[in-house]
N, C-alpha and C positions, 0 to 999 in steps of 0.2 A: 496229430490224437500225441500226447507224451508220454513218452514211454513209461512204464512201472519198473525203475531199474533196480529197483530192490528185489524183485520176483527173477531176475534174471540169474542165472549161474554165470561164474566169471573163471577166467582162465591163470594161468601163472605164466608170467613170463616168459620162461622157458618153452612154453607149448606154441609159442607166437610164430606163423609160418607168414612168408613173404607169397601176395599175389593168391590167397587163398578165399577170404573174406573181409568185409567191411565191419562185419557183425560181433567184432572182439570186444570183449569185458573185463577189467582188471579192478581189482581191488588193490589201490597202492598208497605210496606216502611219496610226496614230492621232497628228494631230500635238499636237493639243487636246483634255482634256475636264475638264470642272469640272461640278458640281451645281448644278440650277434650286432656287433656293429661295424660297418665297412672304413675303407681309409678317409671316406668323404664324412664318417660323423653320421651317416645314415642309417638307420635300424632295419637289420634285415629278417628279423625275428628273433624268437625266444628259445632259449634252449631247458631243456629240463633234464632233472635225474628220475626215473620211478623207480621205488623199490619196493617189493613185494612180501607175504609174510613168509616166505622160503628163502628171504637174502636176495633173490634176484632182483639185476638189475638192467636196466635199459637206458637208451636216450632217447627222448621224446622232443620234435621238433614242432614250432607253431610259427608257420609262417606270416611275413607284415600283415598279409592281406586280412587274415583275420585276428591279428593281435587285440582288437578293441574288442571283439566280441569271445574273447576263450580269457586275456591274462589277467583282470581280475575275478575270475572264478579259482584263481590256484594261490597259492600263499604257500611260501616253502616252510617244510617243516608238519603240512598238515595232510592229513588222508582224505582219499576220496576214491568215487567208484568213477572209473571213466569209459565210456561205451561211444563204439562205431568212430573208429580210426584206421588211419593205414599202416600197415606194416611193410614196409618195404627195406632191398637190400641195398649195399653201401654198394657205391661203384668200385670198379677193380682197382684204379688209382687213387682210390680215397685215404688219405693219411690222416692222423691224428682224430682218429676214434677213441670215443670215452670209451670203451670198451673192447672185449678181444670178439666179442659174439658179430654175427655177421648182419646184422638186421638194425634195423632201428624203429619208431614211430613219427608217425605225420598228423599228427590232427588238424580237423579240417572244419567247414561251417555246419556240417552234420553232427560234429562228434558232443555227446552228451555228459556232462560233468557235475557231480553230485558230492556231497561232505558225505564221508563213510564214519559213521560214528563206532566206538568201542572196538577198537582195533590198534589197542597200545602194543600188542606183540610185533605189529611191523619196525623193524630198525629202525631207528633215527642215522644211523652213519653206516655205512658198510665201506670197508677199505677192502683193498687187493696189494698188499705193499711190495716193492722191488727193492731188494737188498741195494743198499748204495754203491756195493762194488758190483753191481751188473747195471748200472744206469748205461755206461757209455754202449751197454748192447742196443738198448733202447732208442740211442739218439740214430747210432748208426739205420737202425731199422726202421725208422720215422712215421710208423705205422698207429700205434697206440699211444694214447696218454699215458700220464704213469702217476701211481701214488706213491709216496714216501712219505718216511717218518725216521725221526734222529734225536737228538739231544742237541739243542741250541750250543755253540761254541763260537768261542772268536768275534763276536758280533763286532763291526766298525762301525764309525757314527757315518749317518746320511750324510750325504754329499751333494748338493745342487750345483747345477751347471745348466749353461746354454747350449744346444745344439747348433748345427751348420743353416739352422732356420731361423737361428736367436729364440727359439723358442724355450722356454724353462723346466728344465727338466729335475729328477731325482732318483739317486738310487743308493744303494744299500747294502754290503757285502756282509755274510756269515756264514759260518761252516755248522755242516750236523753230521754227527759221527750216530752208526750205530754199531751193534758188536763186530760185526766185519770191514768195517770203512767208515771213510768218511767222503764227504761231497763238499765245495764251497758253491755257494748260493750267491746271485746278486737277484734282487726285486727291482722292480723301476715306478716310479711317477706314485700313484695312486696305493698301490699295494706298497710299495716301500715307505711313503708315509704312513701308511696304517699297522704294518710290522713294527715299524719302530717305535711308534705311540702304546701300542699294546703292550712290547714289550717293557717299554718305560712304567705301564701300569701292573704288572704282573707283581703278585704279593708273593708266590710262591715258586721254589727252585730245585733243581733243576726244569727248566722248561722243555717240554718235549712238543717239537714242530713237526705238522703231518702239511704235507703238498699235496692235495688231491686233484685229479685229471686237471695235470699238469703235460706241458710241452718242455725239455726236458733241451738242452742244446748247448754240444761242447764248444768250448771257447779257447781256452789254454789248460792245459796240463789236465787237473782235476779237475777245474770250472765248469759250474754248468750254470746257463741262463732257464729260468725256469719263464716259460713266455709263452704268448697264445698266437695264433693264425694273425697274421694281420687282418682277415678278414673280422677276425672275433677279438677286439680289444677292448671287452665290457670285462673288468674282473668282479668275481662275487668274493668275501673273503670274512672271517671273523678270527676273534681271538680267544682262545681260553687256554687253562695252562693245569698242567698236572704235574705232583710232585712225585717223584719216585720214591716208593718205601726202601729206607737203608742205604740210599746214595750216598751218605756220609761214610758210611763205612767202607767203599770201595775206593781206589785209588783214583779210577777213572770214570765215571757213568758209562753206561751202556743201554744199549735195549737187547733183552733178549728174545729174539723172534719167538721162538717157538711158546715162548709162556706169556706171550704179550696177548691181552683181549684185542684182536685186530680190528673187531666189529664195532667197538664201542670206546673208543679210545678219543677224549677230546685233543684239541688239535688249533693249530693256525691254517685255515683252510682256504684255498685258493681252487677257484673253477675256470678252467678253458676248456677250447672245442673248435669249432669249426661249422662253417655253413655245408649243410648237406646238398650230395649233389643229387638234382631228380631227372627222373625221367624225360 
């Protein structure tokens, strides 16, 4: 018999606890949705980021075995009631977590999903920015994915080359600045091409770049690659532009972190992630 989900109470993401029940219910927005693909090109599952009305975020995992059953029920940006799922604790050695909480959600064959209407109060984007001057600390810890924001500076032309396997590759180098520092960034392949085209199409300047749920890797001096785990190579991105008011009156545009609306700021967004460890 089908459960009347609308009659059930729902929890906040912050209340989720592992190994207590499967009868959880959330009212959430799917703010990110992307596939996990291994080095052989096989799809391992689908990653989602759920956000609730309090701005709480959690990573949700759809294993490959149930992708066909569930993936068509979820659309990025839409709101849903999600009922019956597993709350799992991350493995002790799990790196590249989407957030600094200790648990994630795993959907399974008995998970119920229905559209939630009239919930415009659930935010479409939630970020927790790391200052550019602190990125090096995150590269050393290698535990959490991070969000960064900065003004686009010194964009170099996109370059094409062939690797040692004679595969055609693309890369683009650019710099982003915030109020406290700067970082050199490298994007590769599809992401490099999308970024280059998006910047070319931009009509408002300066451009603010947000790199979301990204894995930074220190390569030399103050340069960072924002990349995926090798098990998780499918990126999701969108390009949006934001004009900074009165930027022309400053000698060098910067971002004032304390005054920014960090939860609703348009951006270039990249998703990254990992394949969760299971018991």
